[in-house]
C-alpha positions in Angstrom: 17.6 5.2 -14.4 15.7 6.3 -11.4 17.1 5.5 -8.0 15.2 3.1 -5.7 13.7 4.3 -2.4 12.7 2.1 0.5 9.3 3.0 1.9 6.3 1.6 3.8 2.7 2.1 2.6 0.2 2.1 5.4 -3.4 1.3 4.4 -6.5 1.4 6.4 -9.4 -0.4 4.7 -12.9 0.5 6.0 -14.8 -1.1 3.0 -13.8 -4.7 3.0 -15.3 -5.1 -0.4 -12.2 -3.2 -1.8 -9.9 -6.1 -0.7 -9.9 -7.5 -4.3 -9.0 -4.2 -5.8 -6.2 -3.6 -3.3 -4.8 -7.1 -4.0 -4.9 -6.5 -7.7 -3.0 -3.3 -7.4 -0.4 -5.0 -5.1 0.0 -7.9 -7.6 0.4 -5.3 -10.4 3.3 -3.7 -8.5 4.5 -7.1 -6.9 8.1 -6.8 -8.5 8.8 -4.0 -6.1 7.1 -5.3 -3.0 9.4 -6.5 -0.3 6.7 -7.8 2.0 3.4 -7.1 3.4 1.4 -7.6 6.6 -2.4 -7.4 7.0 -4.2 -7.2 10.3 -7.9 -7.5 10.7 -8.9 -5.1 13.5 -12.4 -6.5 14.2 -13.0 -4.2 17.3 -13.0 -1.1 14.9 -14.3 -2.9 11.8 -11.3 -2.1 9.7 -8.3 -3.9 8.2 -4.8 -2.6 8.4 -2.1 -3.4 5.8 1.5 -2.5 5.9 3.5 -2.9 2.6 7.3 -2.6 2.5 8.5 -1.6 -1.0 11.8 -0.8 -2.7 11.2 1.2 -5.9 11.6 4.5 -7.6 9.6 7.4 -5.7 7.4 7.8 -8.8 6.3 4.1 -8.6 5.7 4.3 -4.8 3.6 7.5 -5.2 1.7 5.9 -8.1 0.7 2.7 -6.1 -0.1 4.8 -2.9 -2.3 7.1 -5.1 -4.2 4.3 -6.8 -4.8 2.5 -3.4 -5.9 5.8 -1.8 -8.3 6.7 -4.6 -10.4 3.6 -3.8 -13.6 4.6 -1.8 -13.4 3.5 1.8 -9.6 3.1 1.8 -6.8 5.4 3.1 -3.2 5.1 2.1 -0.2 7.0 3.3 3.6 6.5 2.6 6.7 7.0 4.8 9.9 7.0 2.7 13.4 6.3 4.0 15.7 9.5 3.6 18.4 7.8 1.7 
């Protein structure tokens, strides 16, 4: 069994039309998500999403990759060392 890691996935959404795709992915991985926060940053025309997740590294990387593959969306992960 793989050991879970605690991580934060940071997402910047430039194309608001991708929000439905992002939400679908977050729902698909919902069993691992601890919480999420979305901030519309109107001055820059982007949305910022932070997702706290507790899952095996493979799952975290898979979700980050799928989100980051969406056009107009950038995603990066910061994992806890332990």
